[in-house]
C-alpha positions in Angstrom: 2.5 -62.7 -4.6 4.7 -60.5 -2.6 6.7 -59.3 -5.6 3.6 -58.8 -7.8 2.9 -55.2 -6.8 6.4 -54.0 -7.7 6.5 -56.0 -10.9 3.2 -54.5 -11.9 4.5 -51.0 -11.1 7.6 -51.6 -13.2 5.6 -52.8 -16.1 3.3 -49.8 -15.7 6.1 -47.3 -16.1 7.7 -49.3 -19.0 4.5 -49.2 -21.1 3.8 -45.6 -21.9 0.4 -46.2 -23.4 -0.9 -47.6 -20.1 0.7 -45.0 -17.8 -0.7 -42.1 -19.9 -4.3 -43.3 -19.3 -4.4 -45.1 -16.0 -2.8 -43.6 -12.8 -0.5 -45.8 -10.8 -2.8 -45.8 -7.8 -5.6 -47.3 -9.9 -3.4 -50.1 -11.1 -2.2 -50.9 -7.6 -5.8 -51.1 -6.4 -6.6 -53.5 -9.2 -3.6 -55.6 -8.3 -4.8 -55.6 -4.7 -8.3 -56.8 -5.8 -6.7 -59.6 -7.8 -4.4 -60.6 -5.0 -7.3 -60.6 -2.5 -9.5 -62.6 -4.9 -6.7 -65.2 -5.4 -6.1 -65.5 -1.6 -9.8 -65.9 -1.0 -10.2 -68.3 -3.9 -7.7 -70.7 -2.4 -9.6 -70.7 0.9 -7.3 -68.4 2.9 -8.3 -65.3 4.8 -6.9 -62.2 3.1 -5.1 -59.6 5.3 -7.0 -56.4 6.1 -5.5 -52.9 6.3 -5.6 -52.3 10.0 -5.7 -48.8 11.3 -2.7 -49.2 13.7 -0.5 -50.5 10.9 -1.6 -47.7 8.6 -1.2 -44.8 11.0 2.0 -46.0 12.7 4.0 -47.4 9.8 2.6 -46.6 6.4 1.4 -43.0 6.6 4.5 -41.3 8.3 7.0 -41.9 5.5 4.6 -40.3 2.9 4.0 -37.3 5.1 7.6 -36.9 6.0 8.7 -37.0 2.4 6.0 -34.3 1.5 7.0 -32.1 4.5 10.8 -32.4 4.2 10.7 -31.5 0.4 7.8 -29.1 0.7 8.2 -26.1 -1.7 8.2 -23.6 1.1 8.0 -20.3 -0.9 4.7 -21.1 -2.8 3.3 -22.7 0.4 3.9 -19.7 2.5 2.7 -17.3 -0.2 -0.6 -19.1 -0.5 -0.9 -20.1 3.1 -4.1 -18.0 3.7 -5.8 -19.7 0.7 -4.7 -23.1 1.8 -5.9 -22.6 5.4 -9.3 -21.4 4.2 -9.8 -24.4 1.9 -8.4 -26.8 4.6 -10.3 -25.5 7.6 -13.5 -23.7 6.4 -13.8 -26.1 3.4 -13.5 -29.2 5.5 -15.9 -27.9 8.1 -18.4 -27.0 5.3 -18.1 -30.5 3.7 -18.5 -32.3 7.0 -21.6 -30.5 8.3 -23.2 -30.1 4.9 -22.7 -33.8 4.1 -23.6 -34.9 7.6 -26.8 -32.8 7.7 -28.0 -34.0 4.3 -27.2 -37.6 5.1 -29.2 -37.3 8.3 -32.2 -36.1 6.2 -31.7 -39.0 3.8 -31.7 -41.4 6.8 -34.9 -40.0 8.1 -36.6 -40.3 4.7 -34.9 -43.5 3.6 -37.1 -46.1 5.2 -36.8 -48.6 8.1 -33.2 -49.6 7.3 -31.8 -46.1 7.9 -34.2 -44.5 10.5 -32.1 -45.6 13.5 -29.0 -43.7 12.4 -28.8 -40.5 14.4 -27.4 -37.0 13.8 -24.1 -37.6 15.6 -23.4 -40.8 13.6 -24.0 -38.9 10.3 -21.9 -36.0 11.3 -19.1 -38.4 12.2 -19.5 -40.1 8.9 -19.4 -36.7 7.1 -16.2 -35.7 9.0 -14.5 -39.0 7.9 -15.5 -38.8 4.2 -15.0 -35.0 3.7 -11.2 -34.9 4.2 -9.1 -34.8 1.0 -6.4 -37.5 1.2 -2.8 -36.5 0.7 -1.7 -39.9 -0.5 -4.2 -40.0 -3.3 -3.5 -36.4 -4.3 0.2 -37.1 -4.4 -0.3 -40.2 -6.4 -2.4 -38.5 -9.1 -1.0 -34.9 -9.2 2.6 -36.0 -9.5 1.8 -37.8 -12.7 -0.2 -35.0 -14.5 2.5 -32.4 -13.7 0.0 -29.6 -12.9 1.3 -26.1 -12.4 2.8 -25.2 -9.0 0.0 -23.0 -7.8 -2.8 -25.6 -8.2 -0.6 -28.4 -6.9 0.3 -26.5 -3.7 -3.3 -25.5 -3.1 -4.8 -29.0 -3.4 -1.8 -30.7 -1.8 -1.6 -28.1 1.0 -5.3 -28.5 1.7 -4.9 -32.3 1.9 -2.0 -31.9 4.4 -3.6 -29.3 6.7 -7.2 -30.6 6.8 -5.9 -33.5 8.9 -6.2 -31.4 12.0 -9.9 -30.7 11.3 -10.6 -34.3 10.5 -8.9 -35.6 13.7 -10.7 -33.0 15.9 -14.1 -33.7 14.4 -13.6 -37.5 14.5 -12.6 -37.6 18.2 -15.2 -35.0 19.1 -18.2 -36.8 17.6 -16.9 -40.2 18.8 -16.9 -38.8 22.4 -20.2 -37.1 21.9 -21.7 -40.5 20.9 -21.0 -41.9 24.4 -22.6 -38.8 26.1 -26.1 -39.0 27.2 -26.6 -35.2 26.6 -24.4 -32.8 24.7 -24.2 -29.3 26.3 -23.2 -25.9 25.0 -20.0 -26.1 27.0 -19.0 -29.4 25.3 -19.5 -27.7 21.9 -17.3 -24.8 22.9 -14.6 -27.1 24.3 -14.8 -29.1 21.1 -14.3 -25.9 19.1 -11.2 -24.9 21.2 -9.8 -28.4 20.8 -9.2 -27.7 17.1 -6.7 -25.0 18.0 -5.1 -27.2 20.6 -4.7 -30.2 18.2 -3.4 -28.2 15.2 -1.2 -25.7 17.0 0.0 -28.4 19.5 1.0 -30.6 16.6 2.9 -27.7 15.0 4.7 -26.9 18.3 5.8 -30.6 18.8 7.1 -30.7 15.3 9.1 -27.4 15.7 10.7 -28.6 18.9 11.9 -31.9 17.4 13.0 -30.1 14.2 15.2 -27.7 16.3 16.6 -30.6 18.3 17.4 -32.5 15.0 19.1 -29.4 13.6 21.1 -28.8 16.7 22.2 -32.5 16.8 23.4 -32.4 13.2 25.8 -29.6 14.2 28.0 -32.2 16.0 28.0 -35.0 13.5 31.0 -33.9 11.4 33.1 -36.9 12.6 30.3 -39.5 12.3 28.8 -38.9 8.8 27.4 -42.4 8.6 24.6 -41.8 11.2 23.6 -38.3 9.9 20.6 -39.5 8.0 19.4 -41.5 11.0 18.8 -38.4 13.0 16.4 -37.0 10.4 14.3 -40.2 10.4 14.5 -40.7 14.2 13.5 -37.2 15.3 10.7 -37.0 12.7 9.2 -40.3 13.8 9.5 -39.2 17.4 7.6 -36.0 16.6 4.8 -38.0 15.0 4.6 -40.5 17.9 4.7 -37.8 20.5 1.9 -35.9 18.8 -0.3 -39.0 18.4 0.4 -39.9 22.0 -1.4 -36.7 23.2 -4.1 -37.0 20.5 -2.6 -34.1 18.6 -2.2 -33.9 14.8 0.7 -36.2 13.9 0.6 -35.0 10.3 1.0 -31.4 11.3 4.0 -32.4 13.6 5.7 -34.2 10.7 5.3 -31.3 8.3 6.5 -28.8 10.9 9.5 -31.0 11.8 10.5 -31.5 8.1 10.2 -27.8 7.3 12.1 -26.6 10.3 15.0 -29.0 10.2 15.7 -29.1 6.5 17.7 -25.8 5.9 19.9 -26.3 9.0 20.4 -30.0 8.6 21.4 -29.6 4.9 24.0 -27.0 5.9 25.6 -29.3 8.4 25.5 -32.7 6.8 27.7 -34.0 4.0 26.5 -34.4 0.4 26.5 -38.1 0.7 24.2 -37.9 3.7 21.9 -35.5 1.8 21.7 -37.9 -1.1 20.9 -40.8 1.3 18.1 -38.9 2.9 16.6 -37.8 -0.4 16.5 -41.2 -2.0 15.7 -43.2 1.1 12.7 -40.9 1.8 11.5 -41.3 -1.9 11.9 -45.1 -1.7 10.2 -45.4 1.7 7.3 -43.2 0.7 6.9 -45.1 -2.6 6.8 -48.4 -0.8 4.3 -47.2 1.7 2.1 -45.7 -1.0 2.2 -49.0 -2.9 1.3 -51.0 0.1 -1.6 -48.7 1.0 -3.3 -49.0 -2.4 -2.6 -52.8 -2.5 -4.2 -53.2 1.0 -7.2 -51.1 -0.1 -7.9 -53.6 -2.9 -7.3 -56.6 -0.6 -9.5 -55.1 2.2 -12.3 -54.5 -0.3 -12.4 -58.2 -1.1 -11.8 -59.4 2.4 -14.0 -57.0 4.5 -17.5 -57.2 5.6 -19.9 -55.0 3.6 -23.4 -53.9 3.9 -24.8 -52.4 0.6 -27.6 -49.9 0.8 -28.3 -48.2 -2.5 -29.9 -45.1 -1.1 -27.1 -44.4 1.4 -24.2 -45.2 -1.0 -25.6 -43.2 -4.0 -26.6 -40.3 -1.7 -23.2 -40.2 -0.1 -21.4 -40.1 -3.5 -23.7 -37.4 -4.9 -23.6 -35.1 -1.9 -19.8 -35.5 -1.7 -19.5 -34.1 -5.2 -22.1 -31.3 -4.6 -20.5 -30.2 -1.3 -17.1 -30.1 -2.9 -18.2 -28.0 -5.8 -20.2 -25.6 -3.8 -17.5 -25.2 -1.2 -14.8 -24.4 -3.8 -17.0 -21.9 -5.7 -18.1 -20.0 -2.6 -14.7 -19.9 -0.9 -13.0 -18.9 -4.2 -15.4 -16.0 -4.6 -14.4 -14.8 -1.2 -10.7 -15.5 -1.6 -10.4 -13.7 -4.9 -11.4 -10.5 -3.2 -8.0 -10.5 -1.4 -5.7 -12.3 -3.9 -3.6 -10.4 -6.4 -3.4 -13.5 -8.7 -7.0 -14.5 -9.0 -8.1 -18.1 -9.3 -9.7 -18.5 -12.7 -12.7 -20.8 -13.4 -10.3 -23.4 -14.8 -8.4 -23.3 -11.5 -11.6 -23.7 -9.5 -12.6 -26.7 -11.6 -9.3 -28.4 -11.1 -9.4 -27.7 -7.3 -12.9 -29.1 -7.0 -12.1 -32.1 -9.3 -8.9 -32.9 -7.4 -10.6 -33.5 -4.1 -9.7 -37.2 -3.9 -10.4 -39.5 -1.0 -8.1 -42.3 0.1 -6.8 -44.6 2.7 -7.1 -42.1 5.6 -10.9 -42.1 5.3 -10.9 -45.9 5.1 -8.7 -46.3 8.2 -10.7 -43.9 10.3 -13.9 -45.8 9.3 -12.2 -49.0 10.3 -11.5 -47.6 13.7 -15.2 -47.1 14.5 -16.6 -49.2 17.4 -19.5 -51.5 16.8 -20.8 -50.6 20.2 -21.6 -47.0 19.4 -21.9 -47.3 15.6 -23.8 -50.4 14.6 -23.9 -49.4 11.0 -20.1 -49.5 10.7 -20.1 -52.0 7.8 -22.4 -49.7 5.8 -20.2 -46.7 6.5 -17.2 -48.7 5.3 -19.0 -49.8 2.1 -19.9 -46.2 1.3 -16.4 -44.9 2.1 -14.8 -47.5 -0.2 -17.3 -46.6 -3.0 -16.4 -42.9 -2.7 -12.6 -43.8 -2.7 -12.9 -46.0 -5.8 -15.0 -43.3 -7.6 -12.6 -40.5 -6.9 -9.4 -42.5 -7.6 -10.7 -44.3 -10.7 -13.1 -41.9 -12.4 -11.6 -38.5 -11.3 -8.0 -39.8 -11.2 -8.3 -41.2 -14.8 -10.1 -38.3 -16.3 -8.2 -35.4 -14.7 -5.3 -35.7 -17.2 -7.4 -35.4 -20.3 -9.4 -32.6 -18.8 -6.2 -30.7 -17.9 -5.1 -31.1 -21.6 -8.6 -30.2 -22.9 -8.8 -27.0 -20.8 -5.2 -26.1 -21.6 -4.3 -25.7 -17.9 -0.8 -24.5 -17.4 1.7 -27.3 -16.7 4.6 -27.3 -14.3 7.9 -26.1 -15.8 10.7 -28.6 -15.1 13.5 -26.0 -15.5 15.9 -25.5 -12.6 16.1 -22.2 -10.9 19.1 -20.2 -12.0 21.3 -17.8 -10.0 19.8 -14.9 -12.1 16.3 -15.8 -11.0 17.4 -16.1 -7.4 19.0 -12.6 -7.5 15.9 -11.0 -9.1 13.7 -12.8 -6.6 15.6 -11.5 -3.7 15.6 -8.0 -5.2 11.9 -8.1 -5.6 11.5 -9.3 -2.0 13.6 -6.4 -0.7 11.7 -4.0 -3.0 8.3 -5.1 -1.8 9.4 -5.0 1.8 10.6 -1.4 1.3 7.3 -0.4 -0.3 5.4 -1.9 2.6 7.6 0.0 5.1 7.1 3.3 3.2 3.3 2.8 3.0 3.1 1.8 6.6 1.3 -1.5 5.7 2.9 -4.4 7.5 2.1 -7.3 5.1 3.7 -10.7 4.8 6.8 -9.3 3.1 7.5 -7.2 6.2 7.1 -10.1 8.6 9.1 -12.4 6.3 11.9 -9.9 6.4 11.8 -9.7 10.2 11.8 -13.5 10.4 14.8 -13.7 8.0 16.7 -11.1 10.0 16.0 -13.0 13.3 17.0 -16.3 11.7 20.3 -14.9 10.4 21.2 -13.1 13.6 20.4 -15.7 16.2 19.1 -19.1 14.9 21.7 -19.9 12.2 24.5 -19.2 14.6 23.2 -21.7 17.1 22.1 -24.5 14.7 24.7 -24.3 11.9 28.3 -25.2 12.5 31.3 -23.4 11.0 31.4 -20.5 8.5 28.2 -21.6 6.8 26.2 -19.8 9.5 27.6 -16.5 8.4 27.2 -17.2 4.7 24.7 -14.9 2.9 21.7 -16.6 1.3 22.8 -15.8 -2.2 26.3 -17.3 -1.6 24.7 -20.4 -0.1 22.5 -20.8 -3.2 25.5 -20.4 -5.5 27.4 -23.0 -3.5 24.5 -25.3 -3.7 24.1 -25.0 -7.4 27.9 -25.4 -7.9 28.0 -28.6 -5.9 24.9 -29.9 -7.6 26.1 -29.4 -11.1 29.6 -30.8 -10.2 28.0 -34.0 -8.7 25.8 -34.4 -11.8 28.8 -34.1 -14.0 30.8 -36.6 -12.0 27.8 -39.1 -12.0 27.5 -38.8 -15.8 31.2 -39.7 -16.2 32.2 -36.4 -17.6 35.3 -35.8 -15.5 37.2 -37.8 -13.0 38.2 -35.3 -10.3 36.9 -31.9 -9.7 38.2 -29.6 -6.9 35.7 -28.1 -4.6 36.6 -24.5 -5.6 36.1 -24.9 -9.3 33.2 -22.7 -10.4 30.2 -23.8 -12.3 31.2 -22.0 -15.5 34.6 -23.6 -15.4 33.1 -27.0 -14.9 30.8 -26.5 -17.9 33.7 -25.4 -20.1 35.8 -28.5 -19.4 35.9 -30.9 -22.3 36.9 -34.3 -20.9 37.7 -35.7 -24.4 40.4 -33.1 -25.2 42.2 -33.4 -21.8 45.1 -35.8 -21.6 44.5 -38.8 -19.2 47.4 -38.0 -17.0 46.4 -34.4 -16.4 44.7 -33.7 -13.1 43.3 -30.3 -12.1 45.3 -28.8 -9.3 43.6 -28.7 -5.9 43.5 -25.3 -4.1 44.5 -24.8 -0.6 42.0 -23.8 2.1 43.4 -20.2 2.3 43.1 -19.8 -1.4 39.6 -21.2 -1.4 38.5 -18.9 1.4 40.1 -15.9 -0.5 38.0 -16.8 -3.6 34.8 -17.0 -1.5 35.5 -13.6 0.1 36.0 -12.1 -3.4 32.7 -13.7 -4.5 30.8 -12.4 -1.5 32.2 -8.8 -2.0 31.4 -8.7 -5.7 28.0 -10.2 -5.4 27.0 -7.7 -2.7 28.3 -4.5 -4.4 25.8 -2.0 -5.5 25.5 -1.7 -9.3 27.3 1.3 -10.7 25.3 3.8 -12.6 26.3 3.5 -16.2 24.7 4.7 -19.4 22.4 1.9 -20.5 20.2 1.2 -23.5 16.9 -0.5 -24.0 14.6 -1.2 -26.9 12.8 2.2 -26.5 16.0 4.2 -27.0 17.4 2.4 -29.9 16.1 5.1 -32.3 18.0 7.7 -34.3 19.3 10.2 -31.8 20.1 13.6 -33.4 22.8 14.3 -30.7 24.4 10.9 -30.9 26.3 11.6 -34.1 27.5 15.0 -32.8 28.6 13.3 -29.6 30.6 10.7 -31.5 32.2 13.3 -33.7 33.2 15.4 -30.8 34.8 12.4 -29.1 36.8 11.8 -32.3 37.9 15.4 -32.5 39.0 15.4 -28.9 41.1 12.3 -29.5 42.7 13.8 -32.7 43.4 17.0 -30.9 45.2 15.2 -28.1 47.2 13.2 -30.6 48.2 16.4 -32.5 49.1 18.1 -29.3 51.3 15.3 -28.2 53.1 15.3 -31.6 53.6 19.0 -31.5 55.1 18.8 -28.1 57.4 16.0 -29.3 58.6 17.9 -32.3 58.8 21.4 -31.0 59.7 20.6 -27.4 57.1 22.9 -26.2 55.7 22.4 -22.7 52.4 20.6 -22.7 49.3 22.4 -21.8 47.9 21.7 -18.4 45.4 18.9 -18.2 41.8 20.0 -17.6 39.4 18.2 -15.4 36.8 15.9 -17.2 34.0 18.4 -16.5 36.0 21.4 -17.9 37.0 19.3 -20.9 33.4 18.5 -21.7 32.4 22.1 -21.3 35.3 23.1 -23.6 34.3 20.5 -26.2 30.6 21.5 -26.1 31.3 25.2 -26.2 32.1 26.3 -29.8 35.0 26.7 -30.3 37.5 24.9 -28.0 39.7 27.7 -26.6 42.9 27.6 -24.7 43.8 30.5 -22.6 46.4 32.9 -23.9 49.9 32.8 -22.6 52.2 35.7 -21.5 54.5 37.2 -24.0 52.9 35.3 -26.8 52.9 38.2 -29.3 55.7 36.7 -31.3 54.3 33.1 -31.4 52.6 31.8 -34.6 49.0 30.7 -34.5 48.3 27.1 -35.5 44.7 26.3 -36.4 43.8 22.6 -36.1 40.8 21.2 -37.9 40.1 17.7 -36.4 37.1 17.2 -38.8 39.4 17.6 -41.8 39.6 14.6 -44.1 43.4 15.0 -44.2 45.7 13.0 -42.1 46.2 14.0 -38.4 49.7 15.2 -39.2 48.5 17.9 -41.6 48.5 21.3 -40.0 48.0 24.8 -41.4 50.1 27.8 -40.5 48.3 31.0 -40.0 49.9 34.4 -40.3 51.4 35.8 -37.2 49.1 38.0 -35.3 49.3 39.6 -31.8 47.0 38.0 -29.4 45.7 40.5 -27.0 42.1 41.1 -28.0 40.7 44.5 -27.0 43.9 45.1 -24.9 43.0 42.4 -22.4 46.0 41.8 -20.0 47.2 38.2 -19.8 46.3 36.2 -16.7 48.9 36.5 -14.0 48.5 32.7 -13.2 49.9 31.7 -16.5 53.6 32.0 -16.7 54.3 29.4 -19.3 55.1 30.1 -22.9 53.9 27.9 -25.7 51.9 27.5 -28.8 48.3 28.9 -28.8 46.0 26.5 -30.6 42.5 27.1 -31.9 40.0 24.7 -33.4 37.7 25.7 -36.2 34.0 25.7 -35.7 32.6 22.1 -35.8 30.5 21.4 -38.8 28.2 18.9 -37.1 24.6 20.1 -36.4 23.3 20.6 -32.9 26.6 20.6 -31.2 25.8 23.8 -29.3 22.8 22.1 -27.7 24.7 19.1 -26.3 27.0 20.9 -23.8 27.0 24.4 -22.6 29.9 26.0 -20.6 29.7 25.4 -16.9 29.2 28.1 -14.3 32.6 27.4 -12.9 34.6 28.6 -15.9 37.3 31.2 -15.1 36.5 34.9 -16.0 39.5 35.0 -18.3 38.1 32.1 -20.3 34.7 33.8 -20.6 36.4 37.0 -21.8 38.4 34.9 -24.3 35.2 33.3 -25.6 33.6 36.7 -26.1 36.7 37.9 -27.9 36.8 34.8 -30.2 33.2 35.1 -31.0 34.2 37.8 -33.6 37.9 37.5 -34.2 37.9 39.6 -37.3 39.3 38.9 -40.8 42.2 36.5 -41.1 44.4 35.9 -44.1 44.2 32.5 -45.7 47.2 30.3 -45.2 49.6 30.2 -48.1 50.7 26.9 -49.5 54.4 26.1 -49.1 54.9 28.6 -46.2 57.5 27.2 -43.7 56.4 25.7 -40.5 58.3 28.2 -38.3 58.9 31.6 -39.9 62.4 32.8 -40.2 63.7 35.1 -37.6 61.7 33.5 -34.8 
């Protein structure tokens, strides 16, 4: 009997035809019903799910697993929507259902007339809360998209504070002879005390756990113990003062995780992950098993009017609350909630063991109809888990609701996400609107400047977020490769790309990758930090809108070729004739000379007796072919040579480029020398020149 739940769960996952239709929670409840029936059939008394066992031992592992591995970014981005659904939606469901059930009791005949308003409001507060255990059990199997999952699951986590406050409030009011306005005001303020007090307790224990993990480098074995110990202490401390233990567990898990993971070893991280998953899975299995057993073993009082009215009004209140609140929320959301999303949110409001345990805690002295309340609660739980839980998967497929993508986040996505965060923060600062990006940036700066230095040991406290993410990905892929048997030994400094390029089949067995020293590893990390944080250089880039025929692109390429050929010819001329090379122009002046037609070199002193060599880079001939022009004195219009030029050499001119549009690409800059401008004006009409004669010597005789 003890092993039957886990055997049933194993068979459930082995047979895909069953797991695709029936959720695991439904199967476990059925197993509990069968086990309870067998125990009762042999004459024994079946065990009942007691509230103390549920709240002290079974519920904390599930909430800690959910809070420790909570997707923080989507949770914080949708926190306003989650709070509206959790607080306003739960209050609406509780009072709407309680008021309507009070009206049903007044009209339902002699069996229901004695149930007062406070008892119905208490019943409404118990049954209105969405159960995180049931939501986790169903939503993890249908793989709904991240937005809908975090909205429904976040609501189920945070509505605990409202449920606890209303439960204790109406329970105390039931013992009062008269409820005053002051009692109602104090009850309203107690909501903030319970919720915020639970969060404060969780934050305190989370900081203590993170600070303790700073000093566990020599005792790695007990590192996971501190996570479980401080989390459970946070839950017990909150429950001791009648605060929200669920809020304390969530706050403790969220606060401690980034600092604890930076301090503990990878083995400890793996231990925490798998132990939490196993512990929460065992608790979830036991909860649904005990639900089935308690249904068989408990005392029930069936009233058709009360049970059917409860079920009908639960569905009506949920649908109306989601529609009205979503209409209000969409006025402030950028990404609107579509009608499909609203339907899934309303349909995913599952009830579970929390409602059953709270109903079981009721005292017969103040609530004589406790058995009828429990019967109605179990009916609602069974309807939501079986009917809604079994039909939500086909409805998601029918409505073509977006599923969750199982791809891992890449370093490229992380870089662009951080870039968009900084961009939106800058836009908010420029606009003067201090939105959540502004406060998130402030919190990150405070965390980096003060908190990380106190709670994280070693150099990891100074490590940028991007480098930490890269290191995490690197270690994760290395561990996965080792676990898969791909390679025997991998040094800690080997990059992810290098790990992926290793082919273990081609490596010899005796070859071992060399381990790097600490200094070398630190040097590699510094290089990585510097390169990842450099600002991108402005380079000429292309996109799909500019990949069209550019009329200037051909002229640009031709001019680059001409420039290259001209330099080659100039170097060869210098080598052959031992003529001093022309001075090298700056890149700006070179571009101006290439763009201005033609490319001119300034005249030299005493160059009357030098030959003129005209170079045509666009000629189809080989680069070595040059044409000799007749000798001609160079002083145009009697212009004196520049006194700065005291070198003698060959004066070279380039013929007019034949490519179209060259003059429009570059124009001479304003910084050109006056002598160059005069030379350009002179060369614009050089006059008639005799054609070069074939066979004429390279250097005329007598020179």
